[in-house]
All heavy atoms as a GROMACS GRO file, in nm:
protein
  430
    1MET      N    1   4.942   6.976   7.638
    1MET     CA    2   4.997   7.098   7.694
    1MET      C    3   4.901   7.160   7.797
    1MET      O    4   4.945   7.218   7.894
    1MET     CB    5   5.024   7.197   7.580
    1MET     CG    6   5.104   7.314   7.623
    1MET     SD    7   5.265   7.261   7.676
    1MET     CE    8   5.353   7.411   7.674
    2ALA      N    9   4.772   7.145   7.772
    2ALA     CA   10   4.675   7.198   7.867
    2ALA      C   11   4.685   7.126   8.001
    2ALA      O   12   4.663   7.186   8.106
    2ALA     CB   13   4.534   7.186   7.811
    3GLY      N   14   4.720   6.997   7.997
    3GLY     CA   15   4.736   6.920   8.120
    3GLY      C   16   4.843   6.977   8.211
    3GLY      O   17   4.830   6.976   8.333
    4PHE      N   18   4.950   7.028   8.152
    4PHE     CA   19   5.058   7.086   8.230
    4PHE      C   20   5.009   7.209   8.307
    4PHE      O   21   5.039   7.226   8.425
    4PHE     CB   22   5.175   7.124   8.137
    4PHE     CG   23   5.285   7.196   8.208
    4PHE    CD1   24   5.369   7.128   8.296
    4PHE    CD2   25   5.305   7.331   8.188
    4PHE    CE1   26   5.470   7.195   8.363
    4PHE    CE2   27   5.406   7.398   8.253
    4PHE     CZ   28   5.489   7.331   8.341
    5PHE      N   29   4.933   7.295   8.238
    5PHE     CA   30   4.883   7.415   8.304
    5PHE      C   31   4.780   7.381   8.412
    5PHE      O   32   4.778   7.444   8.517
    5PHE     CB   33   4.825   7.511   8.200
    5PHE     CG   34   4.930   7.568   8.109
    5PHE    CD1   35   4.930   7.539   7.975
    5PHE    CD2   36   5.031   7.648   8.159
    5PHE    CE1   37   5.028   7.589   7.891
    5PHE    CE2   38   5.129   7.700   8.076
    5PHE     CZ   39   5.128   7.670   7.941
    6VAL      N   40   4.698   7.282   8.386
    6VAL     CA   41   4.602   7.238   8.487
    6VAL      C   42   4.677   7.184   8.609
    6VAL      O   43   4.641   7.209   8.722
    6VAL     CB   44   4.505   7.132   8.430
    6VAL    CG1   45   4.426   7.065   8.539
    6VAL    CG2   46   4.413   7.195   8.329
    7SER      N   47   4.783   7.112   8.583
    7SER     CA   48   4.865   7.058   8.691
    7SER      C   49   4.923   7.170   8.778
    7SER      O   50   4.924   7.161   8.900
    7SER     CB   51   4.976   6.972   8.632
    7SER     OG   52   5.062   6.924   8.731
    8LEU      N   53   4.970   7.276   8.714
    8LEU     CA   54   5.026   7.389   8.788
    8LEU      C   55   4.920   7.461   8.869
    8LEU      O   56   4.948   7.513   8.978
    8LEU     CB   57   5.094   7.487   8.693
    8LEU     CG   58   5.224   7.441   8.630
    8LEU    CD1   59   5.275   7.548   8.533
    8LEU    CD2   60   5.328   7.411   8.734
    9ILE      N   61   4.800   7.467   8.817
    9ILE     CA   62   4.692   7.536   8.887
    9ILE      C   63   4.638   7.452   9.002
    9ILE      O   64   4.611   7.503   9.110
    9ILE     CB   65   4.579   7.572   8.788
    9ILE    CG1   66   4.630   7.678   8.690
    9ILE    CG2   67   4.456   7.622   8.861
    9ILE    CD1   68   4.539   7.701   8.571
   10ILE      N   69   4.626   7.323   8.982
   10ILE     CA   70   4.567   7.234   9.083
   10ILE      C   71   4.660   7.210   9.201
   10ILE      O   72   4.614   7.196   9.314
   10ILE     CB   73   4.530   7.098   9.017
   10ILE    CG1   74   4.416   7.118   8.918
   10ILE    CG2   75   4.496   6.993   9.119
   10ILE    CD1   76   4.284   7.154   8.981
   11TYR      N   77   4.790   7.207   9.179
   11TYR     CA   78   4.885   7.168   9.284
   11TYR      C   79   4.873   7.251   9.413
   11TYR      O   80   4.863   7.193   9.521
   11TYR     CB   81   5.028   7.173   9.229
   11TYR     CG   82   5.130   7.123   9.328
   11TYR    CD1   83   5.146   6.987   9.348
   11TYR    CD2   84   5.207   7.211   9.403
   11TYR    CE1   85   5.238   6.939   9.439
   11TYR    CE2   86   5.298   7.164   9.495
   11TYR     CZ   87   5.313   7.029   9.513
   11TYR     OH   88   5.403   6.983   9.604
   12PRO      N   89   4.871   7.385   9.408
   12PRO     CA   90   4.860   7.460   9.535
   12PRO      C   91   4.730   7.432   9.610
   12PRO      O   92   4.728   7.425   9.733
   12PRO     CB   93   4.866   7.606   9.492
   12PRO     CG   94   4.917   7.608   9.354
   12PRO     CD   95   4.888   7.475   9.295
   13PHE      N   96   4.620   7.415   9.535
   13PHE     CA   97   4.493   7.385   9.600
   13PHE      C   98   4.496   7.247   9.664
   13PHE      O   99   4.440   7.225   9.771
   13PHE     CB  100   4.378   7.396   9.499
   13PHE     CG  101   4.356   7.535   9.451
   13PHE    CD1  102   4.393   7.573   9.323
   13PHE    CD2  103   4.300   7.631   9.534
   13PHE    CE1  104   4.373   7.701   9.278
   13PHE    CE2  105   4.280   7.760   9.490
   13PHE     CZ  106   4.318   7.796   9.362
   14ALA      N  107   4.562   7.153   9.597
   14ALA     CA  108   4.574   7.018   9.652
   14ALA      C  109   4.658   7.020   9.780
   14ALA      O  110   4.623   6.954   9.879
   14ALA     CB  111   4.635   6.923   9.549
   15VAL      N  112   4.767   7.095   9.780
   15VAL     CA  113   4.851   7.105   9.900
   15VAL      C  114   4.772   7.165  10.016
   15VAL      O  115   4.773   7.112  10.128
   15VAL     CB  116   4.978   7.188   9.871
   15VAL    CG1  117   5.050   7.224  10.000
   15VAL    CG2  118   5.070   7.114   9.778
   16TYR      N  119   4.701   7.274   9.988
   16TYR     CA  120   4.623   7.339  10.093
   16TYR      C  121   4.515   7.245  10.147
   16TYR      O  122   4.499   7.230  10.269
   16TYR     CB  123   4.559   7.467  10.038
   16TYR     CG  124   4.463   7.530  10.135
   16TYR    CD1  125   4.510   7.600  10.246
   16TYR    CD2  126   4.326   7.518  10.117
   16TYR    CE1  127   4.422   7.657  10.336
   16TYR    CE2  128   4.237   7.575  10.207
   16TYR     CZ  129   4.285   7.644  10.316
   16TYR     OH  130   4.198   7.699  10.405
   17GLY      N  131   4.442   7.181  10.058
   17GLY     CA  132   4.333   7.093  10.100
   17GLY      C  133   4.383   6.972  10.177
   17GLY      O  134   4.325   6.934  10.280
   18LEU      N  135   4.490   6.910  10.130
   18LEU     CA  136   4.543   6.792  10.199
   18LEU      C  137   4.603   6.830  10.334
   18LEU      O  138   4.583   6.759  10.433
   18LEU     CB  139   4.648   6.724  10.112
   18LEU     CG  140   4.591   6.649   9.992
   18LEU    CD1  141   4.704   6.611   9.897
   18LEU    CD2  142   4.515   6.526  10.036
   19ARG      N  143   4.675   6.941  10.340
   19ARG     CA  144   4.733   6.984  10.468
   19ARG      C  145   4.622   7.012  10.569
   19ARG      O  146   4.630   6.974  10.685
   19ARG     CB  147   4.821   7.106  10.448
   19ARG     CG  148   4.894   7.148  10.574
   19ARG     CD  149   4.993   7.258  10.547
   19ARG     NE  150   5.095   7.221  10.450
   19ARG     CZ  151   5.206   7.154  10.481
   19ARG    NH1  152   5.227   7.116  10.604
   19ARG    NH2  153   5.294   7.125  10.388
   20ARG      N  154   4.517   7.079  10.523
   20ARG     CA  155   4.405   7.108  10.611
   20ARG      C  156   4.334   6.981  10.655
   20ARG      O  157   4.296   6.966  10.772
   20ARG     CB  158   4.307   7.200  10.537
   20ARG     CG  159   4.197   7.249  10.623
   20ARG     CD  160   4.117   7.354  10.551
   20ARG     NE  161   4.001   7.388  10.631
   20ARG     CZ  162   3.892   7.439  10.584
   20ARG    NH1  163   3.883   7.466  10.456
   20ARG    NH2  164   3.791   7.466  10.663
   21PHE      N  165   4.317   6.885  10.563
   21PHE     CA  166   4.253   6.759  10.596
   21PHE      C  167   4.331   6.683  10.703
   21PHE      O  168   4.274   6.636  10.801
   21PHE     CB  169   4.239   6.671  10.471
   21PHE     CG  170   4.189   6.533  10.498
   21PHE    CD1  171   4.055   6.512  10.526
   21PHE    CD2  172   4.275   6.425  10.497
   21PHE    CE1  173   4.008   6.383  10.552
   21PHE    CE2  174   4.229   6.298  10.522
   21PHE     CZ  175   4.095   6.277  10.550
   22PHE      N  176   4.463   6.673  10.685
   22PHE     CA  177   4.544   6.596  10.780
   22PHE      C  178   4.554   6.662  10.916
   22PHE      O  179   4.563   6.595  11.018
   22PHE     CB  180   4.683   6.569  10.724
   22PHE     CG  181   4.685   6.460  10.621
   22PHE    CD1  182   4.724   6.485  10.491
   22PHE    CD2  183   4.646   6.331  10.654
   22PHE    CE1  184   4.725   6.386  10.397
   22PHE    CE2  185   4.647   6.231  10.559
   22PHE     CZ  186   4.687   6.258  10.430
   23THR      N  187   4.554   6.796  10.919
   23THR     CA  188   4.569   6.862  11.049
   23THR      C  189   4.436   6.875  11.122
   23THR      O  190   4.429   6.852  11.242
   23THR     CB  191   4.633   7.001  11.033
   23THR    OG1  192   4.558   7.078  10.941
   23THR    CG2  193   4.776   6.990  10.989
   24GLU      N  194   4.330   6.914  11.053
   24GLU     CA  195   4.202   6.938  11.120
   24GLU      C  196   4.121   6.811  11.140
   24GLU      O  197   4.064   6.791  11.246
   24GLU     CB  198   4.120   7.039  11.040
   24GLU     CG  199   4.178   7.178  11.043
   24GLU     CD  200   4.095   7.278  10.966
   24GLU    OE1  201   3.984   7.240  10.919
   24GLU    OE2  202   4.139   7.392  10.951
   25ARG      N  203   4.115   6.727  11.040
   25ARG     CA  204   4.029   6.608  11.048
   25ARG      C  205   4.095   6.492  11.121
   25ARG      O  206   4.033   6.424  11.200
   25ARG     CB  207   3.987   6.561  10.909
   25ARG     CG  208   3.916   6.664  10.828
   25ARG     CD  209   3.775   6.677  10.870
   25ARG     NE  210   3.708   6.779  10.790
   25ARG     CZ  211   3.580   6.789  10.778
   25ARG    NH1  212   3.502   6.706  10.840
   25ARG    NH2  213   3.530   6.884  10.705
   26LEU      N  214   4.221   6.470  11.090
   26LEU     CA  215   4.290   6.354  11.147
   26LEU      C  216   4.379   6.387  11.266
   26LEU      O  217   4.427   6.298  11.334
   26LEU     CB  218   4.373   6.284  11.038
   26LEU     CG  219   4.293   6.232  10.919
   26LEU    CD1  220   4.387   6.165  10.820
   26LEU    CD2  221   4.186   6.133  10.962
   27GLY      N  222   4.404   6.514  11.289
   27GLY     CA  223   4.486   6.554  11.403
   27GLY      C  224   4.634   6.527  11.386
   27GLY      O  225   4.709   6.526  11.483
   28MET      N  226   4.678   6.503  11.264
   28MET     CA  227   4.820   6.479  11.238
   28MET      C  228   4.887   6.614  11.210
   28MET      O  229   4.866   6.673  11.106
   28MET     CB  230   4.838   6.387  11.117
   28MET     CG  231   4.781   6.249  11.135
   28MET     SD  232   4.785   6.153  10.982
   28MET     CE  233   4.957   6.154  10.942
   29GLU      N  234   4.968   6.659  11.302
   29GLU     CA  235   5.032   6.789  11.283
   29GLU      C  236   5.183   6.777  11.262
   29GLU      O  237   5.246   6.872  11.218
   29GLU     CB  238   5.002   6.879  11.402
   29GLU     CG  239   4.856   6.909  11.414
   29GLU     CD  240   4.823   6.995  11.534
   29GLU    OE1  241   4.915   7.029  11.610
   29GLU    OE2  242   4.704   7.027  11.552
   30ASN      N  243   5.240   6.663  11.291
   30ASN     CA  244   5.384   6.646  11.278
   30ASN      C  245   5.414   6.552  11.161
   30ASN      O  246   5.345   6.455  11.137
   30ASN     CB  247   5.443   6.584  11.405
   30ASN     CG  248   5.424   6.677  11.524
   30ASN    OD1  249   5.425   6.798  11.508
   30ASN    ND2  250   5.407   6.619  11.640
   31ASN      N  251   5.521   6.584  11.090
   31ASN     CA  252   5.575   6.499  10.985
   31ASN      C  253   5.475   6.467  10.875
   31ASN      O  254   5.466   6.355  10.829
   31ASN     CB  255   5.629   6.368  11.044
   31ASN     CG  256   5.736   6.392  11.146
   31ASN    OD1  257   5.817   6.482  11.131
   31ASN    ND2  258   5.738   6.311  11.251
   32ILE      N  259   5.398   6.568  10.832
   32ILE     CA  260   5.304   6.543  10.724
   32ILE      C  261   5.350   6.609  10.593
   32ILE      O  262   5.286   6.593  10.491
   32ILE     CB  263   5.162   6.592  10.758
   32ILE    CG1  264   5.159   6.742  10.782
   32ILE    CG2  265   5.105   6.515  10.872
   32ILE    CD1  266   5.021   6.800  10.785
   33GLY      N  267   5.459   6.681  10.596
   33GLY     CA  268   5.505   6.754  10.478
   33GLY      C  269   5.530   6.666  10.358
   33GLY      O  270   5.483   6.693  10.248
   34PHE      N  271   5.603   6.557  10.377
   34PHE     CA  272   5.636   6.469  10.264
   34PHE      C  273   5.512   6.395  10.216
   34PHE      O  274   5.492   6.379  10.096
   34PHE     CB  275   5.745   6.370  10.304
   34PHE     CG  276   5.794   6.288  10.188
   34PHE    CD1  277   5.862   6.349  10.084
   34PHE    CD2  278   5.773   6.152  10.183
   34PHE    CE1  279   5.907   6.276   9.975
   34PHE    CE2  280   5.818   6.078  10.076
   34PHE     CZ  281   5.885   6.139   9.972
   35LEU      N  282   5.426   6.355  10.308
   35LEU     CA  283   5.302   6.287  10.271
   35LEU      C  284   5.213   6.380  10.189
   35LEU      O  285   5.156   6.340  10.087
   35LEU     CB  286   5.228   6.241  10.397
   35LEU     CG  287   5.093   6.173  10.377
   35LEU    CD1  288   5.112   6.043  10.299
   35LEU    CD2  289   5.028   6.146  10.510
   36VAL      N  290   5.200   6.505  10.231
   36VAL     CA  291   5.120   6.603  10.156
   36VAL      C  292   5.182   6.628  10.020
   36VAL      O  293   5.110   6.635   9.919
   36VAL     CB  294   5.107   6.734  10.236
   36VAL    CG1  295   5.051   6.846  10.151
   36VAL    CG2  296   5.019   6.712  10.358
   37PHE      N  297   5.314   6.637  10.013
   37PHE     CA  298   5.382   6.657   9.884
   37PHE      C  299   5.352   6.543   9.789
   37PHE      O  300   5.318   6.565   9.672
   37PHE     CB  301   5.533   6.670   9.907
   37PHE     CG  302   5.614   6.656   9.781
   37PHE    CD1  303   5.615   6.758   9.687
   37PHE    CD2  304   5.686   6.542   9.757
   37PHE    CE1  305   5.689   6.745   9.570
   37PHE    CE2  306   5.760   6.528   9.641
   37PHE     CZ  307   5.762   6.630   9.548
   38LEU      N  308   5.362   6.420   9.836
   38LEU     CA  309   5.336   6.304   9.750
   38LEU      C  310   5.192   6.299   9.703
   38LEU      O  311   5.164   6.280   9.584
   38LEU     CB  312   5.371   6.174   9.823
   38LEU     CG  313   5.517   6.140   9.837
   38LEU    CD1  314   5.533   6.011   9.916
   38LEU    CD2  315   5.581   6.127   9.702
   39LEU      N  316   5.098   6.317   9.795
   39LEU     CA  317   4.957   6.310   9.757
   39LEU      C  318   4.916   6.426   9.667
   39LEU      O  319   4.838   6.407   9.574
   39LEU     CB  320   4.870   6.304   9.882
   39LEU     CG  321   4.880   6.174   9.963
   39LEU    CD1  322   4.797   6.185  10.090
   39LEU    CD2  323   4.834   6.056   9.880
   40ALA      N  324   4.968   6.544   9.692
   40ALA     CA  325   4.937   6.658   9.605
   40ALA      C  326   4.994   6.637   9.465
   40ALA      O  327   4.931   6.675   9.366
   40ALA     CB  328   4.990   6.787   9.666
   41SER      N  329   5.110   6.576   9.458
   41SER     CA  330   5.168   6.545   9.327
   41SER      C  331   5.080   6.447   9.251
   41SER      O  332   5.060   6.460   9.130
   41SER     CB  333   5.309   6.488   9.344
   41SER     OG  334   5.392   6.582   9.404
   42VAL      N  335   5.029   6.347   9.320
   42VAL     CA  336   4.942   6.248   9.257
   42VAL      C  337   4.812   6.314   9.210
   42VAL      O  338   4.767   6.290   9.097
   42VAL     CB  339   4.914   6.130   9.352
   42VAL    CG1  340   4.803   6.041   9.299
   42VAL    CG2  341   5.039   6.050   9.376
   43VAL      N  342   4.753   6.397   9.292
   43VAL     CA  343   4.629   6.466   9.254
   43VAL      C  344   4.653   6.555   9.133
   43VAL      O  345   4.574   6.557   9.038
   43VAL     CB  346   4.574   6.549   9.373
   43VAL    CG1  347   4.464   6.643   9.328
   43VAL    CG2  348   4.525   6.457   9.483
   44SER      N  349   4.764   6.626   9.134
   44SER     CA  350   4.798   6.714   9.023
   44SER      C  351   4.820   6.633   8.895
   44SER      O  352   4.774   6.671   8.787
   44SER     CB  353   4.922   6.792   9.060
   44SER     OG  354   4.964   6.874   8.956
   45TRP      N  355   4.888   6.522   8.905
   45TRP     CA  356   4.913   6.437   8.789
   45TRP      C  357   4.784   6.378   8.734
   45TRP      O  358   4.762   6.376   8.614
   45TRP     CB  359   5.009   6.324   8.828
   45TRP     CG  360   5.035   6.229   8.717
   45TRP    CD1  361   5.116   6.247   8.609
   45TRP    CD2  362   4.977   6.099   8.700
   45TRP    NE1  363   5.112   6.136   8.529
   45TRP    CE2  364   5.028   6.045   8.582
   45TRP    CE3  365   4.887   6.024   8.776
   45TRP    CZ2  366   4.992   5.918   8.538
   45TRP    CZ3  367   4.851   5.900   8.732
   45TRP    CH2  368   4.903   5.847   8.614
   46LEU      N  369   4.695   6.334   8.823
   46LEU     CA  370   4.566   6.280   8.779
   46LEU      C  371   4.482   6.386   8.708
   46LEU      O  372   4.416   6.356   8.607
   46LEU     CB  373   4.489   6.223   8.897
   46LEU     CG  374   4.540   6.091   8.953
   46LEU    CD1  375   4.465   6.055   9.080
   46LEU    CD2  376   4.528   5.981   8.849
   47ALA      N  377   4.484   6.508   8.758
   47ALA     CA  378   4.410   6.616   8.692
   47ALA      C  379   4.467   6.643   8.553
   47ALA      O  380   4.392   6.663   8.458
   47ALA     CB  381   4.415   6.742   8.778
   48ALA      N  382   4.599   6.642   8.542
   48ALA     CA  383   4.662   6.665   8.411
   48ALA      C  384   4.627   6.552   8.315
   48ALA      O  385   4.601   6.576   8.197
   48ALA     CB  386   4.813   6.676   8.428
   49GLN      N  387   4.626   6.429   8.363
   49GLN     CA  388   4.590   6.316   8.276
   49GLN      C  389   4.445   6.325   8.231
   49GLN      O  390   4.413   6.294   8.116
   49GLN     CB  391   4.613   6.183   8.351
   49GLN     CG  392   4.758   6.152   8.375
   49GLN     CD  393   4.835   6.134   8.247
   49GLN    OE1  394   4.791   6.064   8.157
   49GLN    NE2  395   4.950   6.199   8.239
   50ALA      N  396   4.358   6.366   8.320
   50ALA     CA  397   4.215   6.377   8.286
   50ALA      C  398   4.195   6.483   8.178
   50ALA      O  399   4.120   6.462   8.082
   50ALA     CB  400   4.133   6.411   8.410
   51VAL      N  401   4.263   6.597   8.190
   51VAL     CA  402   4.250   6.702   8.090
   51VAL      C  403   4.314   6.658   7.959
   51VAL      O  404   4.264   6.688   7.851
   51VAL     CB  405   4.313   6.834   8.142
   51VAL    CG1  406   4.328   6.936   8.031
   51VAL    CG2  407   4.229   6.889   8.254
   52GLY      N  408   4.422   6.586   7.967
   52GLY     CA  409   4.489   6.538   7.847
   52GLY      C  410   4.404   6.440   7.767
   52GLY      O  411   4.419   6.429   7.645
   53ARG      N  412   4.315   6.371   7.832
   53ARG     CA  413   4.230   6.274   7.763
   53ARG      C  414   4.101   6.334   7.707
   53ARG      O  415   4.027   6.266   7.638
   53ARG     CB  416   4.195   6.159   7.856
   53ARG     CG  417   4.316   6.076   7.894
   53ARG     CD  418   4.278   5.958   7.979
   53ARG     NE  419   4.394   5.892   8.032
   53ARG     CZ  420   4.461   5.796   7.969
   53ARG    NH1  421   4.420   5.756   7.852
   53ARG    NH2  422   4.566   5.741   8.025
   54LEU      N  423   4.075   6.461   7.739
   54LEU     CA  424   3.954   6.525   7.686
   54LEU      C  425   3.965   6.554   7.538
   54LEU      O  426   4.063   6.576   7.482
   54LEU     CB  427   3.926   6.656   7.762
   54LEU     CG  428   3.882   6.638   7.905
   54LEU    CD1  429   3.863   6.776   7.968
   54LEU    CD2  430   3.752   6.562   7.914
   0.00000   0.00000   0.00000
């Protein structure tokens, strides 16, 4: 159950960080919404799994 809450907390930070990474570092400003959504979901899921295994 703690993994679910960690997932909810991590997701917005992952979206912000990934969006910033793709726009500022890589210069990709178009069509990154779905890519950011997928990667943020993976990051959030990994964080939940890590907390679940503690």
